[in-house]
MDTraj code that builds the backbone (N, CA, C; nanometers):
import mdtraj as md
import numpy as np

residues = "MET ASP ILE GLU ILE ILE GLN PRO ALA PRO ASP LEU GLN ASP THR ASP LEU ARG GLN LEU ILE ASN GLU VAL GLN ALA LEU ARG THR ALA LEU GLY ALA SER LEU SER ASN ARG ARG TYR GLU PRO THR ARG GLU GLN SER GLN GLN VAL VAL SER SER ALA ALA LYS ILE LEU ASP SER THR GLU ALA PHE ARG LEU PRO GLY GLN THR GLN GLU SER LEU GLU TRP LEU ARG ASP ARG PHE GLN SER GLY ALA".split()
xyz = np.array([
    [-0.0642, 0.8769, 1.4787],
    [0.0127, 0.8216, 1.3703],
    [0.1133, 0.9271, 1.3270],
    [0.2372, 0.8918, 1.3290],
    [0.3423, 0.9859, 1.2953],
    [0.4093, 0.9411, 1.1667],
    [0.3885, 1.0177, 1.0619],
    [0.4498, 0.9886, 0.9330],
    [0.5294, 1.1107, 0.8927],
    [0.6557, 1.0897, 0.8628],
    [0.7376, 1.2006, 0.8147],
    [0.7121, 1.2168, 0.6658],
    [0.6716, 1.3367, 0.6277],
    [0.6410, 1.3624, 0.4878],
    [0.7600, 1.4306, 0.4231],
    [0.8036, 1.3732, 0.3134],
    [0.9093, 1.4359, 0.2363],
    [0.8483, 1.4942, 0.1103],
    [0.9132, 1.5888, 0.0529],
    [0.8648, 1.6461, -0.0721],
    [0.9306, 1.5721, -0.1877],
    [0.8506, 1.5194, -0.2785],
    [0.9101, 1.4482, -0.3916],
    [0.9788, 1.5459, -0.4866],
    [1.0692, 1.4926, -0.5641],
    [1.1375, 1.5737, -0.6648],
    [1.0345, 1.6337, -0.7598],
    [1.0650, 1.7482, -0.8190],
    [0.9688, 1.8141, -0.9089],
    [0.9139, 1.7241, -1.0195],
    [0.9946, 1.6302, -1.0684],
    [0.9462, 1.5429, -1.1753],
    [0.8477, 1.4371, -1.1251],
    [0.8280, 1.4292, -0.9939],
    [0.7334, 1.3334, -0.9357],
    [0.6079, 1.4011, -0.8810],
    [0.5890, 1.5271, -0.9099],
    [0.4784, 1.6034, -0.8528],
    [0.3408, 1.5506, -0.8917],
    [0.3247, 1.4918, -1.0067],
    [0.1931, 1.4459, -1.0515],
    [0.1806, 1.2938, -1.0487],
    [0.2482, 1.2317, -0.9575],
    [0.2490, 1.0863, -0.9519],
    [0.1647, 1.0342, -0.8364],
    [0.1609, 0.9036, -0.8253],
    [0.0902, 0.8399, -0.7140],
    [0.1537, 0.8769, -0.5803],
    [0.2844, 0.9020, -0.5801],
    [0.3505, 0.9437, -0.4568],
    [0.2964, 1.0782, -0.4105],
    [0.2758, 1.1707, -0.4989],
    [0.2185, 1.3017, -0.4653],
    [0.0782, 1.2824, -0.4089],
    [-0.0013, 1.1940, -0.4693],
    [-0.1368, 1.1678, -0.4210],
    [-0.1331, 1.1059, -0.2813],
    [-0.0378, 1.0158, -0.2572],
    [-0.0247, 0.9554, -0.1253],
    [0.0089, 1.0628, -0.0218],
    [0.1002, 1.1505, -0.0542],
    [0.1380, 1.2589, 0.0373],
    [0.0189, 1.3494, 0.0651],
    [-0.0590, 1.3814, -0.0374],
    [-0.1781, 1.4647, -0.0187],
    [-0.2788, 1.3982, 0.0736],
    [-0.2968, 1.2676, 0.0614],
    [-0.3915, 1.1960, 0.1472],
    [-0.3415, 1.1898, 0.2918],
    [-0.2109, 1.1747, 0.3105],
    [-0.1553, 1.1767, 0.4464],
    [-0.1814, 1.3131, 0.5095],
    [-0.1618, 1.4202, 0.4335],
    [-0.1870, 1.5539, 0.4855],
    [-0.3354, 1.5734, 0.5178],
    [-0.4248, 1.5218, 0.4339],
    [-0.5686, 1.5318, 0.4602],
    [-0.6056, 1.4543, 0.5868],
    [-0.5444, 1.3394, 0.6058],
    [-0.5689, 1.2582, 0.7248],
    [-0.5214, 1.3313, 0.8494],
    [-0.4046, 1.3900, 0.8424],
    [-0.3533, 1.4674, 0.9559],
    [-0.4454, 1.5845, 0.9892],
    [-0.4951, 1.6516, 0.8883],
    [-0.5859, 1.7643, 0.9108],
    [-0.7134, 1.7169, 0.9797],
    [-0.7701, 1.6066, 0.9316],
    [-0.8943, 1.5545, 0.9890],
    [-0.8767, 1.5134, 1.1347],
    [-0.7578, 1.4663, 1.1696],
    [-0.7322, 1.4196, 1.3060],
    [-0.6595, 1.5223, 1.3922],
    [-0.6301, 1.6378, 1.3371],
    [-0.5493, 1.7386, 1.4051],
    [-0.5971, 1.7766, 1.5436],
    [-0.7260, 1.7966, 1.5615],
    [-0.7786, 1.8389, 1.6918],
    [-0.7603, 1.7319, 1.7993],
    [-0.7472, 1.6079, 1.7583],
    [-0.7313, 1.5003, 1.8566],
    [-0.5964, 1.5065, 1.9278],
    [-0.5005, 1.5774, 1.8706],
    [-0.3688, 1.5878, 1.9333],
    [-0.3714, 1.6716, 2.0596],
    [-0.4601, 1.7692, 2.0644],
    [-0.4631, 1.8582, 2.1802],
    [-0.5850, 1.8360, 2.2701],
    [-0.6762, 1.7481, 2.2304],
    [-0.7983, 1.7268, 2.3066],
    [-0.8272, 1.5770, 2.3147],
    [-0.8019, 1.5187, 2.4302],
    [-0.8213, 1.3739, 2.4458],
    [-0.9674, 1.3332, 2.4359],
    [-1.0577, 1.4265, 2.4579],
    [-1.2022, 1.3971, 2.4507],
    [-1.2604, 1.4358, 2.3151],
    [-1.1754, 1.4519, 2.2194],
    [-1.2145, 1.4944, 2.0854],
    [-1.3131, 1.3963, 2.0224],
    [-1.4195, 1.4493, 1.9696],
    [-1.5171, 1.3702, 1.8952],
    [-1.5237, 1.4264, 1.7540],
    [-1.4786, 1.3511, 1.6552],
    [-1.4790, 1.4031, 1.5184],
    [-1.6207, 1.4203, 1.4648],
    [-1.6347, 1.5160, 1.3762],
    [-1.7633, 1.5338, 1.3089],
    [-1.7816, 1.4201, 1.2092],
    [-1.8997, 1.4097, 1.1581],
    [-1.9263, 1.3069, 1.0566],
    [-1.8366, 1.3263, 0.9350],
    [-1.8191, 1.4522, 0.8949],
    [-1.7359, 1.4830, 0.7795],
    [-1.5895, 1.4450, 0.8049],
    [-1.5416, 1.4733, 0.9268],
    [-1.4042, 1.4369, 0.9610],
    [-1.3875, 1.2848, 0.9617],
    [-1.4852, 1.2144, 1.0137],
    [-1.4801, 1.0680, 1.0132],
    [-1.4776, 1.0137, 0.8717],
    [-1.5598, 1.0709, 0.7857],
    [-1.5617, 1.0280, 0.6463],
    [-1.4287, 1.0571, 0.5782],
    [-1.3663, 1.1711, 0.6127],
    [-1.2358, 1.2052, 0.5555],
    [-1.1291, 1.1063, 0.6003],
    [-1.1335, 1.0666, 0.7279],
    [-1.0373, 0.9690, 0.7789],
    [-1.0523, 0.8368, 0.7044],
    [-1.1743, 0.7893, 0.6890],
    [-1.1991, 0.6629, 0.6195],
    [-1.1518, 0.6719, 0.4750],
    [-1.1878, 0.7802, 0.4083],
    [-1.1509, 0.7987, 0.2685],
    [-0.9994, 0.8069, 0.2505],
    [-0.9345, 0.8900, 0.3299],
    [-0.7896, 0.9068, 0.3165],
    [-0.7142, 0.7787, 0.3506],
    [-0.7538, 0.7127, 0.4585],
    [-0.6867, 0.5883, 0.4974],
    [-0.7005, 0.4837, 0.3871],
    [-0.8194, 0.4711, 0.3306],
    [-0.8412, 0.3740, 0.2230],
    [-0.7575, 0.4082, 0.0998],
    [-0.7529, 0.5360, 0.0644],
    [-0.6743, 0.5763, -0.0529],
    [-0.5257, 0.5529, -0.0311],
    [-0.4785, 0.5776, 0.0904],
    [-0.3374, 0.5537, 0.1200],
    [-0.3066, 0.4046, 0.1099],
    [-0.3908, 0.3223, 0.1717],
    [-0.3680, 0.1777, 0.1702],
    [-0.3787, 0.1192, 0.0297],
    [-0.4635, 0.1769, -0.0537],
    [-0.4825, 0.1271, -0.1899],
    [-0.3818, 0.1837, -0.2889],
    [-0.3035, 0.2798, -0.2456],
    [-0.2066, 0.3451, -0.3330],
    [-0.0995, 0.2474, -0.3797],
    [-0.0541, 0.2683, -0.5023],
    [0.0571, 0.1875, -0.5522],
    [0.1866, 0.2214, -0.4790],
    [0.1862, 0.3301, -0.4038],
    [0.3038, 0.3730, -0.3280],
    [0.2986, 0.3293, -0.1815],
    [0.1948, 0.2572, -0.1413],
    [0.1789, 0.2167, -0.0011],
    [0.2944, 0.1286, 0.0468],
    [0.3646, 0.0655, -0.0446],
    [0.4780, -0.0193, -0.0062],
    [0.5878, 0.0620, 0.0640],
    [0.5861, 0.1922, 0.0454],
    [0.6861, 0.2786, 0.1086],
    [0.6619, 0.2940, 0.2596],
    [0.5429, 0.2622, 0.3035],
    [0.5070, 0.2801, 0.4445],
    [0.5476, 0.1576, 0.5263],
    [0.5996, 0.1800, 0.6467],
    [0.6325, 0.0664, 0.7343],
    [0.5069, -0.0148, 0.7677],
    [0.5261, -0.1408, 0.7963],
    [0.4140, -0.2288, 0.8295],
    [0.3297, -0.1773, 0.9447],
    [0.3939, -0.1214, 1.0460],
    [0.3204, -0.0687, 1.1610],
    [0.2305, 0.0479, 1.1192],
    [0.2776, 0.1296, 1.0278],
    [0.1967, 0.2413, 0.9786],
    [0.0777, 0.1888, 0.9003],
    [0.0995, 0.0879, 0.8184],
    [-0.0113, 0.0292, 0.7429],
    [-0.1152, -0.0309, 0.8370],
    [-0.0698, -0.0963, 0.9427],
    [-0.1625, -0.1515, 1.0418],
    [-0.2407, -0.0403, 1.1104],
    [-0.1744, 0.0697, 1.1405],
    [-0.2426, 0.1838, 1.2028],
    [-0.3478, 0.2418, 1.1096],
    [-0.3152, 0.2501, 0.9826],
    [-0.4109, 0.3017, 0.8846],
    [-0.5320, 0.2096, 0.8736],
    [-0.5085, 0.0790, 0.8751],
    [-0.6194, -0.0170, 0.8701],
    [-0.7080, -0.0007, 0.9933],
    [-0.6451, 0.0160, 1.1098],
    [-0.7210, 0.0341, 1.2332],
    [-0.8047, 0.1617, 1.2254],
    [-0.7440, 0.2719, 1.1825],
    [-0.8172, 0.3985, 1.1700],
    [-0.9350, 0.3843, 1.0751],
    [-0.9106, 0.3259, 0.9588],
    [-1.0168, 0.3080, 0.8595],
    [-1.1321, 0.2274, 0.9185],
    [-1.0988, 0.1150, 0.9803],
    [-1.2021, 0.0278, 1.0356],
    [-1.2758, 0.0943, 1.1532],
    [-1.2013, 0.1591, 1.2394],
    [-1.2591, 0.2249, 1.3580],
    [-1.3547, 0.3364, 1.3180],
    [-1.3105, 0.4212, 1.2254],
    [-1.3944, 0.5328, 1.1846],
    [-1.5078, 0.4880, 1.0928],
    [-1.4877, 0.3814, 1.0207],
    [-1.5938, 0.3296, 0.9348],
    [-1.7086, 0.2752, 1.0190],
    [-1.6742, 0.2061, 1.1265],
    [-1.7789, 0.1495, 1.2123],
    [-1.8473, 0.2577, 1.2966],
    [-1.7766, 0.3684, 1.3205],
    [-1.8343, 0.4760, 1.3999],
    [-1.8983, 0.5856, 1.3178],
    [-1.8784, 0.5821, 1.1870],
    [-1.9306, 0.6884, 1.0995],
    [-2.0754, 0.6680, 1.0647],
])
top = md.Topology()
chain = top.add_chain()
for i, resn in enumerate(residues, 1):
    res = top.add_residue(resn, chain, resSeq=i)
    for name in ("N", "CA", "C"):
        top.add_atom(name, md.element.get_by_symbol(name[0]), res)
traj = md.Trajectory(xyz[None], top)
């Protein structure tokens, strides 16, 4: 999942947009090893982080900013890791 993260203006630092950006970064961190290792098996904690972050992103009031394909990818990740966690 490729999401370009922008930095919000300083007056938006404590908003839902900031929280959405933080969750995207947490999701990227949890899935980071999968980029270089096709046989990557996430730990239970990493799987839980993926489920949590994906759900928070999808439930965010700022989720409308994400393209439909990205939202579908997030739903797939959440469901996939939830069933495997």
